C-alpha positions in Angstrom: -220.1 -37.8 35.0 -221.2 -36.7 31.5 -222.4 -33.3 32.7 -219.3 -32.8 34.8 -217.0 -33.5 31.8 -219.2 -31.2 29.6 -218.8 -28.4 32.2 -215.1 -28.9 32.3 -214.9 -28.6 28.5 -217.0 -25.4 28.6 -214.5 -24.0 31.0 -211.6 -24.9 28.7 -213.3 -23.3 25.8 -214.0 -20.1 27.7 -210.3 -20.0 28.7 -209.3 -20.2 25.0 -211.8 -17.5 24.0 -210.1 -14.1 23.3 -211.1 -11.5 25.8 -210.9 -7.7 25.4 -208.2 -6.3 27.7 -209.2 -3.9 30.4 -207.4 -1.1 32.2 -207.0 -0.8 36.0 -210.4 0.8 36.2 -212.0 -2.2 34.6 -212.8 -0.3 31.4 -212.3 -2.1 28.1 -209.4 -0.9 26.0 -208.7 -1.5 22.3 -207.9 -5.1 21.3 -204.4 -5.8 20.0 -205.2 -7.5 16.7 -201.6 -8.1 15.8 -201.0 -10.0 19.0 -204.1 -12.0 18.4 -202.8 -12.8 14.9 -199.5 -14.2 16.3 -201.6 -16.7 18.3 -204.3 -17.6 15.7 -202.8 -16.7 12.3 -206.0 -14.9 11.4 -207.3 -11.3 11.5 -211.0 -10.5 11.1 -212.4 -7.2 9.9 -215.0 -7.3 12.7 -214.4 -9.2 15.9 -218.0 -9.1 17.0 -220.7 -9.8 14.4 -224.4 -8.7 14.4 -226.7 -11.7 14.8 -229.0 -11.1 11.8 -228.8 -10.6 8.1 -230.6 -7.2 8.3 -228.2 -5.8 11.0 -225.3 -7.2 9.0 -226.2 -5.1 5.9 -226.2 -1.9 8.1 -222.5 -2.4 8.9 -221.6 -1.5 5.3 -218.1 -3.0 5.3 -217.4 -6.7 4.5 -217.2 -9.5 7.1 -214.0 -11.2 6.2 -210.9 -12.8 7.5 -207.3 -12.5 6.4 -205.6 -15.9 7.0 -201.9 -16.5 6.8 -201.9 -20.4 6.5 -198.2 -21.0 7.0 -197.3 -18.1 9.3 -194.3 -19.1 11.5 -195.5 -19.9 15.0 -192.7 -21.1 17.2 -195.1 -22.1 20.1 -197.5 -24.0 17.9 -197.5 -27.8 18.6 -196.8 -30.3 15.8 -198.8 -33.5 16.5 -197.5 -36.8 15.1 -200.9 -38.3 14.4 -204.0 -37.8 12.2 -206.7 -35.3 13.2 -210.2 -36.2 14.4 -212.7 -35.0 11.8 -216.5 -34.3 12.1 -218.6 -36.8 10.1 -221.0 -34.1 9.0 -219.1 -31.0 8.1 -215.4 -32.3 8.0 -214.3 -29.7 10.6 -211.5 -30.8 12.9 -211.6 -31.4 16.7 -210.5 -28.2 18.6 -210.6 -26.7 22.1 -214.1 -25.2 21.5 -215.8 -28.6 21.0 -217.8 -30.2 23.8 -216.4 -33.5 24.9 -218.3 -36.2 26.8 -215.4 -38.1 28.6 -217.9 -40.7 29.9 -219.5 -41.6 26.6 -216.3 -41.0 24.6 -218.1 -38.6 22.2 -217.6 -35.0 21.1 -219.9 -32.4 19.6 -218.7 -30.3 16.7 -218.7 -26.6 17.6 -219.5 -25.6 14.0 -222.4 -27.9 13.0 -223.3 -29.3 16.5 -223.1 -32.9 15.2 -222.3 -35.6 17.8 -219.3 -37.8 16.9 -217.6 -40.8 18.5 -214.0 -40.4 19.5 -211.6 -42.9 17.8 -210.3 -45.9 19.8 -206.9 -44.3 20.5 -208.7 -41.4 22.4 -210.6 -43.7 24.9 -208.1 -43.0 27.7 -208.7 -39.2 27.7 -210.3 -37.4 30.7 -210.3 -34.0 32.3 -206.7 -34.5 33.4 -205.4 -36.3 30.3 -206.2 -34.3 27.2 -204.7 -34.5 23.7 -202.9 -31.4 22.6 -205.7 -30.2 20.2 -208.1 -29.8 23.2 -205.7 -27.7 25.3 -207.4 -24.2 25.7 -204.3 -22.4 24.4 -203.8 -24.5 21.3 -206.4 -23.1 19.0 -203.9 -23.4 16.2 -202.2 -26.8 15.8 -200.4 -28.7 13.0 -200.7 -32.4 12.3 -197.9 -34.4 10.7 -199.5 -36.7 8.1 -198.2 -39.9 6.6 -196.7 -39.6 3.2 -196.2 -43.1 1.6 -194.5 -41.7 -1.5 -192.4 -38.7 -0.5 -190.8 -37.0 -3.5 -188.7 -33.8 -3.6 -190.0 -30.8 -5.5 -189.2 -30.2 -9.2 -187.9 -26.9 -10.7 -188.1 -26.7 -14.5 -186.0 -23.7 -15.7 -187.3 -22.1 -18.9 -184.6 -19.7 -20.3 -185.1 -17.1 -23.1 -182.1 -17.0 -25.5 -183.2 -14.1 -27.7 -180.9 -11.6 -26.1 -177.3 -10.3 -26.6 -174.4 -12.5 -25.6 -173.7 -10.3 -22.6 -177.3 -10.4 -21.3 -177.4 -14.2 -21.9 -174.3 -14.7 -19.8 -175.9 -12.7 -17.0 -179.0 -14.8 -17.3 -177.0 -18.1 -17.3 -175.1 -16.9 -14.2 -178.4 -16.2 -12.4 -179.7 -19.7 -13.4 -176.5 -21.2 -12.1 -176.9 -19.3 -8.8 -180.4 -20.7 -8.5 -179.3 -24.3 -9.0 -176.6 -23.8 -6.4 -179.3 -22.7 -3.9 -181.3 -25.9 -4.3 -180.9 -28.9 -2.0 -179.2 -31.8 -3.8 -182.2 -34.1 -3.8 -184.4 -31.5 -5.7 -185.2 -32.3 -9.3 -184.3 -29.9 -12.1 -184.8 -29.6 -15.8 -184.0 -27.1 -18.6 -186.0 -25.8 -21.5 -184.6 -22.9 -23.7 -186.6 -20.9 -26.3 -186.3 -18.4 -29.0 -187.9 -18.9 -32.4 -188.0 -22.6 -31.4 -188.3 -24.4 -28.1 -185.6 -26.8 -27.1 -185.9 -29.5 -24.4 -182.5 -30.7 -23.1 -181.7 -34.2 -21.9 -179.7 -34.0 -18.6 -178.9 -37.7 -18.3 -175.4 -39.1 -18.7 -174.8 -40.3 -22.3 -172.1 -40.4 -24.9 -174.0 -38.0 -27.0 -176.4 -35.7 -25.1 -179.6 -35.0 -27.1 -182.0 -32.1 -27.2 -185.4 -31.9 -28.9 -186.3 -28.9 -30.9 -190.0 -28.0 -31.2 -191.7 -25.4 -33.4 -192.7 -22.2 -31.6 -195.8 -21.5 -33.7 -198.4 -23.9 -32.3 -199.6 -24.9 -28.9 -198.4 -28.3 -27.6 -200.5 -30.5 -25.4 -199.2 -33.1 -22.9 -200.2 -36.0 -25.2 -198.4 -34.4 -28.2 -195.3 -33.8 -26.1 -195.2 -37.4 -25.0 -195.1 -38.5 -28.6 -192.6 -35.9 -29.7 -190.2 -36.6 -26.8 -190.6 -40.4 -27.2 -192.0 -40.7 -23.7 -194.7 -43.2 -24.7 -194.3 -46.9 -25.5 -194.6 -48.3 -29.0 -197.6 -50.6 -29.7 -195.5 -53.7 -29.3 -193.9 -52.5 -26.0 -197.3 -51.5 -24.7 -198.8 -55.0 -25.5 -196.0 -56.7 -23.5 -196.0 -54.1 -20.6 -196.4 -55.6 -17.1 -198.2 -53.0 -14.9 -196.9 -54.6 -11.8 -193.3 -55.2 -12.7 -193.0 -52.4 -15.2 -190.3 -52.6 -18.0 -186.8 -51.5 -18.6 -187.9 -49.7 -21.7 -190.6 -47.7 -19.9 -188.2 -46.7 -17.1 -185.4 -45.6 -19.4 -187.9 -43.6 -21.5 -189.4 -41.9 -18.5 -189.1 -38.1 -18.4 -187.8 -38.4 -14.8 -184.7 -40.4 -16.1 -183.9 -38.2 -19.1 -185.1 -34.6 -18.8 -185.7 -34.0 -15.0 -183.1 -35.4 -12.6 -181.9 -34.7 -9.1 -179.4 -31.8 -8.8 -176.8 -34.2 -7.4 -176.9 -36.3 -10.6 -177.2 -33.6 -13.3 -175.4 -30.5 -12.0 -172.4 -31.0 -14.2 -174.4 -31.8 -17.3 -176.7 -28.8 -16.7 -173.8 -26.5 -16.2 -172.1 -27.8 -19.4 -175.3 -27.1 -21.4 -175.5 -23.6 -20.0 -171.9 -22.8 -20.8 -172.4 -23.9 -24.4 -175.6 -22.0 -24.8 -175.5 -19.3 -27.5 -178.0 -16.5 -28.3 -180.8 -17.6 -30.6 -179.4 -17.8 -34.2 -182.7 -17.3 -36.0 -182.2 -14.4 -38.5 -183.8 -11.1 -37.7 -184.6 -8.3 -40.2 -183.8 -4.7 -39.4 -186.7 -2.9 -37.8 -188.3 -6.0 -36.3 -188.4 -7.7 -32.9 -186.7 -11.1 -32.4 -188.8 -14.3 -32.7 -189.7 -15.2 -29.1 -192.1 -18.2 -28.5 -192.7 -17.6 -24.8 -196.3 -19.1 -24.8 -195.2 -22.4 -26.5 -192.2 -22.7 -24.2 -194.5 -22.5 -21.1 -196.8 -25.0 -22.6 -193.9 -27.4 -23.3 -192.7 -27.0 -19.7 -196.1 -27.6 -18.3 -196.6 -30.8 -20.3 -193.1 -32.0 -19.2 -193.7 -31.5 -15.5 -197.2 -32.9 -15.7 -195.9 -36.1 -17.3 -193.1 -36.6 -14.7 -194.4 -34.9 -11.5 -198.2 -34.8 -11.5 -199.8 -33.9 -8.2 -196.3 -33.3 -6.7 -194.7 -29.9 -5.9 -193.2 -28.3 -9.1 -192.4 -24.9 -10.3 -192.0 -23.7 -14.0 -189.6 -20.8 -13.7 -189.5 -18.6 -16.8 -186.5 -16.2 -17.3 -187.3 -13.8 -20.1 -186.0 -10.5 -21.5 -188.8 -9.4 -23.8 -192.4 -9.9 -25.0 -193.8 -13.0 -26.9 -193.8 -12.2 -30.6 -194.9 -15.4 -32.2 -197.3 -18.4 -31.7 -200.1 -18.5 -29.1 -199.7 -16.0 -26.3 -198.3 -13.3 -28.6 -198.2 -9.9 -26.8 -197.0 -7.7 -29.7 -196.2 -8.1 -33.4 -192.6 -8.3 -34.7 -192.8 -5.0 -36.6 -191.2 -2.3 -34.4 -193.7 0.2 -35.7 -196.3 -1.6 -33.6 -196.0 -0.3 -30.0 -196.6 -2.4 -26.9 -200.1 -2.0 -25.4 -200.7 0.7 -22.8 -203.5 1.4 -20.4 -204.8 4.0 -22.9 -205.1 1.1 -25.4 -207.1 -0.9 -22.9 -209.5 2.0 -22.4 -210.0 2.4 -26.1 -210.1 -1.3 -26.8 -207.3 -1.1 -29.3 -204.9 -3.7 -27.7 -205.5 -6.3 -30.5 -203.4 -9.2 -28.9 -204.5 -8.7 -25.3 -207.7 -10.7 -25.0 -206.4 -13.7 -27.0 -203.1 -13.8 -25.0 -205.0 -13.5 -21.7 -207.2 -16.4 -22.7 -204.3 -18.6 -23.7 -202.2 -17.9 -20.6 -205.3 -18.5 -18.5 -205.7 -21.9 -20.1 -202.1 -22.6 -19.3 -202.7 -21.6 -15.7 -205.6 -24.0 -15.5 -203.5 -26.8 -16.9 -200.7 -26.1 -14.3 -203.1 -25.7 -11.4 -204.8 -29.0 -12.3 -201.5 -30.8 -11.6 -200.7 -28.5 -8.6 -197.8 -26.8 -10.4 -196.6 -23.2 -10.2 -195.6 -20.7 -12.8 -193.0 -18.1 -11.9 -191.9 -15.2 -14.2 -188.6 -13.4 -13.8 -188.6 -10.5 -16.3 -185.4 -8.5 -16.8 -185.9 -5.9 -19.5 -186.1 -2.1 -20.0 -189.4 -2.7 -21.8 -192.5 -4.7 -21.0 -192.5 -8.4 -21.4 -196.2 -9.3 -21.2 -196.8 -9.7 -17.4 -200.2 -8.2 -17.7 -201.3 -11.1 -19.9 -199.5 -13.8 -17.8 -200.8 -12.5 -14.5 -203.8 -14.8 -14.4 -201.7 -17.9 -14.9 -199.1 -16.8 -12.2 -201.8 -15.7 -9.8 -203.9 -18.9 -9.9 -200.9 -21.1 -9.5 -199.4 -19.2 -6.6 -196.3 -18.1 -8.5 -194.1 -15.0 -8.1 -193.1 -12.2 -10.5 -189.8 -10.4 -10.3 -189.3 -7.2 -12.3 -185.7 -5.9 -12.9 -183.8 -4.0 -15.6 -181.0 -6.6 -15.9 -180.2 -10.1 -14.9 -177.1 -8.9 -13.2 -179.0 -6.4 -11.0 -178.4 -7.0 -7.3 -182.1 -6.6 -6.5 -182.9 -9.5 -8.9 -180.2 -11.8 -7.5 -181.1 -11.0 -3.9 -184.7 -11.8 -4.8 -183.6 -15.2 -6.0 -181.7 -15.8 -2.8 -184.6 -14.7 -0.7 -187.0 -17.0 -2.6 -184.9 -20.1 -2.0 -183.9 -19.4 1.6 -184.0 -22.4 3.9 -185.2 -23.0 7.5 -183.3 -24.4 10.4 -183.8 -28.0 9.3 -182.3 -27.2 5.8 -185.6 -27.5 4.0 -186.7 -24.7 1.6 -189.0 -22.2 3.1 -191.6 -22.8 0.4 -194.6 -25.1 0.5 -196.3 -27.0 -2.3 -199.6 -28.5 -3.4 -201.7 -27.0 -0.6 -205.5 -27.3 -0.2 -207.1 -24.4 1.8 -210.5 -25.1 3.3 -212.8 -23.0 5.5 -215.7 -24.1 7.8 -218.2 -22.0 9.6 -221.4 -22.1 11.7 -224.8 -22.5 10.0 -225.6 -18.8 10.6 -222.7 -17.8 8.3 -222.0 -18.6 4.6 -218.8 -18.3 2.6 -219.0 -15.7 -0.3 -215.6 -16.5 -1.7 -211.9 -15.9 -1.4 -209.2 -13.7 -3.0 -205.5 -14.8 -3.0 -202.9 -16.8 -5.1 -205.2 -19.8 -5.6 -207.7 -21.5 -7.8 -211.2 -22.7 -6.8 -211.9 -26.4 -6.3 -215.3 -27.9 -7.2 -216.3 -28.6 -3.5 -219.9 -28.2 -2.7 -221.2 -27.3 0.7 -224.2 -26.0 2.5 -222.1 -23.0 3.6 -221.8 -21.5 0.1 -223.4 -18.1 -0.4 -225.1 -17.0 -3.6 -223.4 -13.6 -3.3 -220.1 -14.3 -4.8 -217.0 -12.2 -3.8 -213.7 -13.1 -5.6 -213.5 -16.9 -6.3 -216.8 -18.2 -4.9 -219.1 -21.2 -5.2 -216.8 -23.3 -3.1 -215.3 -23.6 0.4 -212.0 -25.1 -0.8 -209.2 -23.7 -2.9 -205.9 -25.1 -4.3 -202.8 -23.2 -3.5 -200.1 -24.6 -5.7 -197.3 -22.8 -3.8 -197.1 -20.6 -0.8 -194.7 -19.4 1.9 -194.8 -18.0 5.4 -196.1 -14.6 4.3 -198.8 -15.8 1.9 -202.2 -14.6 3.1 -205.7 -15.4 1.8 -208.7 -13.2 2.2 -212.0 -15.0 2.9 -215.4 -13.2 2.7 -218.5 -14.2 4.6 -222.2 -13.4 4.7 -224.4 -13.5 7.8 -227.7 -15.3 6.9 -229.4 -15.7 10.2 -232.9 -14.3 10.1 -234.0 -11.4 12.3 -236.9 -13.6 13.6 -234.4 -16.1 15.0 -232.6 -14.0 17.6 -229.2 -15.1 19.0 -228.5 -13.9 22.6 -225.8 -11.2 22.6 -222.4 -12.6 23.8 -223.1 -16.1 22.4 -219.9 -17.4 20.7 -219.6 -18.5 17.1 -216.7 -20.2 15.4 -214.7 -20.2 12.2 -212.1 -22.8 11.1 -209.4 -22.6 8.5 -207.5 -25.8 7.4 -204.5 -25.9 5.1 -203.0 -29.2 4.0 -199.6 -28.7 2.4 -196.4 -30.4 1.4 -192.9 -29.3 2.6 -189.8 -29.5 0.4 -188.5 -32.4 2.4 -191.6 -34.5 1.5 -193.5 -34.1 4.8 -197.2 -33.5 4.6 -198.7 -31.2 7.2 -202.2 -30.1 8.1 -202.6 -26.9 10.0 -205.9 -26.2 11.7 -206.8 -22.7 12.9 -210.0 -22.2 14.9 -211.2 -18.8 16.0 -214.0 -17.8 18.3 -215.8 -14.5 18.4 -219.1 -13.3 19.8 -222.5 -12.3 18.4 -223.7 -8.8 19.1 -227.3 -7.7 19.4 -227.3 -5.1 16.7 -225.0 -3.2 14.3 -225.1 -0.3 16.8 -223.8 -2.3 19.7 -220.6 -1.1 21.4 -218.9 -4.4 20.8 -219.3 -4.0 17.1 -217.4 -0.7 17.1 -214.8 -1.8 19.6 -214.0 -5.0 17.6 -213.4 -3.2 14.3 -210.0 -4.0 12.8 -209.4 -1.1 10.4 -206.1 -2.5 9.2 -207.5 -5.9 8.1 -210.6 -4.2 6.6 -208.4 -1.9 4.5 -206.7 -5.0 3.0 -210.0 -6.7 2.4 -211.3 -3.6 0.6 -208.1 -3.3 -1.4 -208.4 -6.9 -2.6 -212.0 -6.6 -3.5 -211.2 -3.3 -5.4 -208.4 -4.8 -7.4 -210.3 -8.0 -8.1 -213.4 -6.1 -9.4 -211.5 -3.6 -11.5 -209.8 -6.5 -13.3 -212.9 -8.6 -13.8 -215.7 -6.0 -14.3 -215.2 -3.8 -17.3 -217.9 -1.2 -16.4 -217.1 -1.0 -12.7 -216.7 2.6 -11.4 -214.3 1.8 -8.6 -213.5 5.2 -7.1 -217.2 6.1 -6.9 -217.9 2.8 -5.1 -215.1 3.3 -2.6 -216.3 6.9 -1.9 -219.9 5.9 -1.4 -218.9 3.1 0.9 -216.8 5.4 3.0 -219.6 8.0 3.2 -222.0 5.3 4.4 -219.4 4.2 7.0 -219.1 7.8 8.2 -222.9 8.2 8.4 -223.2 4.9 10.3 -220.3 5.0 12.8 -219.2 8.7 12.8 -220.0 11.0 15.8 -221.6 14.2 14.7 -224.6 16.6 14.9 -226.9 16.5 11.9 -226.0 18.9 9.2 -222.9 20.2 11.2 -219.8 19.0 9.3 -217.5 20.7 11.8 -218.7 18.3 14.6 -217.8 15.2 12.6 -215.3 12.7 13.9 -214.6 9.0 13.5 -214.5 6.9 16.8 -211.1 5.5 17.9 -211.3 2.1 16.1 -212.2 3.9 12.8 -209.8 6.8 13.2 -207.3 5.9 10.6 -209.7 4.1 8.2 -210.5 7.2 6.1 -206.7 7.8 5.6 -206.3 4.2 4.3 -209.1 4.8 1.8 -207.6 8.2 0.8 -204.2 6.6 0.1 -205.8 3.5 -1.6 -207.6 5.8 -4.0 -204.2 7.4 -4.9 -202.2 4.1 -5.0 -200.7 2.4 -8.0 -203.2 -0.5 -7.5 -206.1 1.7 -8.7 -204.4 4.6 -10.5 -202.7 3.5 -13.7 -201.1 6.8 -14.7 -197.3 6.7 -15.0 -197.3 2.9 -14.8 -197.2 0.3 -17.6 -199.7 -2.5 -17.7 -196.9 -4.9 -16.6 -196.1 -2.8 -13.5 -199.7 -2.5 -12.6 -200.1 -6.3 -12.9 -197.0 -6.8 -10.7 -198.3 -4.5 -8.0 -201.8 -6.0 -8.0 -200.3 -9.6 -7.9 -198.2 -8.7 -4.8 -201.0 -7.1 -2.8 -203.2 -10.1 -3.5 -201.0 -12.3 -1.4 -199.1 -10.4 1.3 -199.9 -10.1 5.0 -201.9 -7.3 6.6 -198.9 -5.3 7.8 -197.0 -5.6 4.4 -200.1 -4.6 2.5 -200.7 -1.6 4.7 -197.2 -0.4 3.8 -198.1 -0.7 0.2 -201.4 1.2 0.7 -200.1 3.9 3.1 -196.3 4.0 3.0 -194.3 4.7 6.2 -192.2 7.8 6.6 -189.5 8.1 9.2 -187.4 11.2 10.0 -183.8 11.2 11.0 -182.4 14.4 12.7 -179.7 15.5 15.1 -182.4 16.1 17.7 -183.0 12.5 18.7 -183.6 8.9 17.5 -185.6 8.2 14.3 -189.3 8.9 14.6 -192.3 8.3 12.3 -193.8 11.5 10.8 -196.9 12.3 8.8 -197.0 11.2 5.2 -197.3 14.8 4.3 -195.2 17.3 2.3 -194.9 19.4 5.5 -192.6 16.6 6.9 -189.9 17.7 4.4 -187.4 19.9 6.2 -183.9 21.1 5.1 -182.1 19.6 8.1 -183.5 16.1 8.2 -183.3 12.9 6.3 -186.5 11.0 5.4 -186.9 7.3 4.9 -189.9 6.4 2.8 -190.9 2.7 2.6 -193.5 1.8 0.0 -192.7 -1.9 0.1 -191.7 -1.9 -3.6 -189.3 1.0 -3.2 -187.4 2.5 -0.4 -186.4 6.2 -0.7 -183.7 7.9 1.4 -184.4 11.6 0.9 -181.8 14.2 2.2 -183.0 17.7 3.0 -181.3 20.6 1.2 -179.1 21.5 4.1 -178.0 17.9 4.7 -177.3 17.5 1.0 -175.1 20.6 1.0 -173.1 19.4 4.1 -172.7 15.9 2.5 -171.4 17.4 -0.8 -169.0 19.6 1.2 -167.6 16.4 2.8 -168.3 17.2 6.4 -169.0 13.5 7.1 -165.3 12.7 6.4 -164.1 15.1 9.1 -163.4 13.5 12.6 -165.2 16.4 14.4 -168.4 15.7 12.5 -168.8 12.0 13.5 -172.5 12.7 14.5 -173.2 13.8 10.9 -171.6 10.7 9.5 -173.8 8.5 11.7 -176.8 10.5 10.7 -176.1 9.8 7.0 -175.5 6.1 7.7 -178.5 5.4 9.9 -181.3 5.5 7.2 -179.3 3.5 4.7 -178.7 0.8 7.3 -182.4 0.7 8.2 -183.2 0.5 4.5 -180.8 -2.4 4.0 -182.5 -4.3 6.9 -185.9 -3.9 5.4 -184.7 -4.9 1.9 -183.1 -8.1 3.3 -186.5 -9.3 4.6 -188.6 -9.0 1.5 -189.1 -10.9 -1.7 -189.1 -9.4 -4.3 -186.3 -7.1 -3.0 -187.4 -3.5 -3.2 -185.5 -0.9 -5.1 -183.4 1.6 -3.2 -183.4 5.3 -4.3 -181.1 7.8 -2.6 -182.0 11.4 -3.5 -181.8 15.0 -2.4 -184.4 17.7 -1.9 -185.1 19.4 -5.2 -183.4 16.6 -7.2 -185.1 14.7 -10.0 -185.5 11.5 -8.1 -187.2 13.3 -5.2 -190.3 12.8 -7.3 -190.6 9.2 -5.9 -191.1 10.7 -2.5 -193.3 13.6 -3.5 -195.7 11.3 -5.4 -196.6 9.5 -2.2 -197.0 12.5 0.1 -200.2 14.2 1.0 -200.2 17.4 -1.1 -201.2 19.7 1.8 -199.2 22.5 0.1 -199.4 22.8 -3.7 -198.8 25.5 -6.3 -202.5 26.4 -5.9 -202.5 26.9 -2.1 -199.0 28.3 -1.5 -199.7 31.8 -2.9 -203.1 33.1 -1.9 -202.5 36.1 -4.2 -202.8 33.7 -7.2 -199.4 34.6 -8.7 -196.5 32.2 -8.3 -193.0 33.5 -8.1 -190.0 32.0 -9.8 -186.8 30.2 -8.8 -186.5 29.1 -5.2 -189.8 30.7 -4.1 -191.7 28.9 -6.9 -190.3 25.5 -5.8 -190.2 25.8 -2.0 -192.8 28.5 -1.3 -192.3 31.9 0.4 -191.2 30.4 3.7 -188.9 27.8 2.2 -191.4 24.9 2.7 -191.7 22.2 0.0 -194.7 22.3 -2.2 -196.1 19.8 -4.8 -197.2 20.7 -8.3 -200.4 18.7 -8.5 -204.1 19.0 -9.0 -204.8 16.1 -6.6 -206.8 17.0 -3.5 -205.2 16.9 -0.1 -206.2 14.7 2.8 -207.8 17.8 4.6 -210.0 18.5 1.6 -210.9 14.8 1.3 -212.0 14.7 5.0 -214.0 18.0 4.6 -216.0 16.5 1.8 -216.5 13.2 3.8 -217.7 15.2 6.8 -220.1 17.3 4.6 -221.7 14.3 2.9 -221.8 12.0 6.0 -223.7 14.4 8.2 -226.4 15.3 5.7 -229.9 14.7 6.8 
């Protein structure tokens, strides 16, 4: 009976194992990794792994997984009971585990340890399986008990050092945010300028506010004393820990400063209405006093005191850089300029390191209590996001950049951030713990994402650290359905211990998180792949996911360039790509003209070409704040969204048919078409010169030119649909060929035609010919190399003996 039940389970696991699709002739065709991700929530860079450490090093590119822990999966079962966990490695029971129905035991597929099934599983058999053993349910979610459900807390931190008009716009935005919150959510208010003010929201005859100096850091213990949150010696001596006391309850922060929206909405709105710009005097030629660092510290101490280990967000609305106290970004004297990338290279940004150290310490304090820091910056100048990035990133917070608080992109980003699901709960999740488990032949190098490492020791930790390593568990203070985490692995099996080709191995990802309605969920994602004999095996090449690998390489690149001062990033990327071409390319030795990349690798060099030119690695024409914002976003978005950032999409609209994707090349610009460029952060609608002339002539307003009117409306409508799905909301730019804003399109296109290539005679003409070339084709004035030249150099270096 035991062997029969074991065979039945082997059959179930085989049915759950992903197979490569085949055509009618029985030949294997390319795997659809996006479809596999919809089922598993995970994408791997390689879907077949070499079985030894030596062979793994020959593959060149990283072995990793991009996991989207809270990806919406309508068909995923939600199980109303606790999971069954392995006593040895803590992995969760899944369809790939061997089950002995006679002995009521199961064998963990990750560590091969035998475990007894709990008493409530003793009725299971081949025809009566729990949902987590169904072959198709490799991803399941458990609904855990929560004995103390509490709604999330949102502490609003508002900068008042701005003009009355700007402050009114900021207050309107804060009021909009409060209106978006469910009534049971908790809310508090802190304002700051030269001082930091904590406002009481409770009903009283005389509402009070506590004003704190903005010159020194404030710890949680100091804040308790200053806000009178702790008991006096006499009250403490008579305090009953079981019954509590009326004094302690009335003094608690949760009864004075942080209250449910339903109880304090009127008081909060009254305070906002009466709020005035910071009155602290300001001399001519100086920046205003702005104590952003102390304000965040006060907010952190307040939520830590009232909402520790519960979901909470500290949301900072600011309009300029911190100019006083800890966390100072720039001095008050206007003659001192804000730091630039050139200052970083020269080491002359005198406030940068101290500010980064301070905000990093705030991030650690926030993450310790599972709280999140969000920064909403509305200013024409920098506000210090580069310094705050570490705190925002390690707490899972968001950054939103805009020019004004009244900007529609800013307000739509707020609405998108606080959208709700069908049940009325916010589509944001709190206080998550993300853990990974793997087989003994594999070790975890680290992870990169909006999280902080937990001190969890395991036999599966690799010495080769990538990103945040030395652990297999991370805290994610806040996440949503698009948050993705990159995990990097190392194969440690020795060559002397061969594994038969085709043998499966398993990886498991578990995330325990809290929903805004108080529910605690545990999602378990288990994936199975196969070992290959060597790095040259056909299964290795066929199972390569170039899109997931591009994201894994992008995250490693941005992480290393931020944490390693002497790291030559572009040379490392180039050498890695050359080694990939030498290993997997098809060519004759020393014959570059024969070089080609096989199908699964065909687009990977394009991804690397565009990554090298992207705003994540190139800092020219971007401020440090913008660079920090771009790198923060690519560190958490899904594979498809990240690919749009690395290699934007370009769609052409013409009279000749429906919209169609075209090459990201300057040759795609034609006078009689409209191009839609999507870079994720910006969407550009670019009208060709002829189309622009027709529009200026008003042809779209004439009934006989209805087709032209529809042509003009189609790309704008598609852009609006894309903008409605993203947070932060991208900026929309509408421009004409030859116009000044056409630079946003030209900067992203492959410069196949430049001023250096358009006139072989070496002399450039003037006027129209100089801008559009002799045949009227668009050219780009740049010294950057084109994709064609890049591939020629790759082929030349890859085929060398």
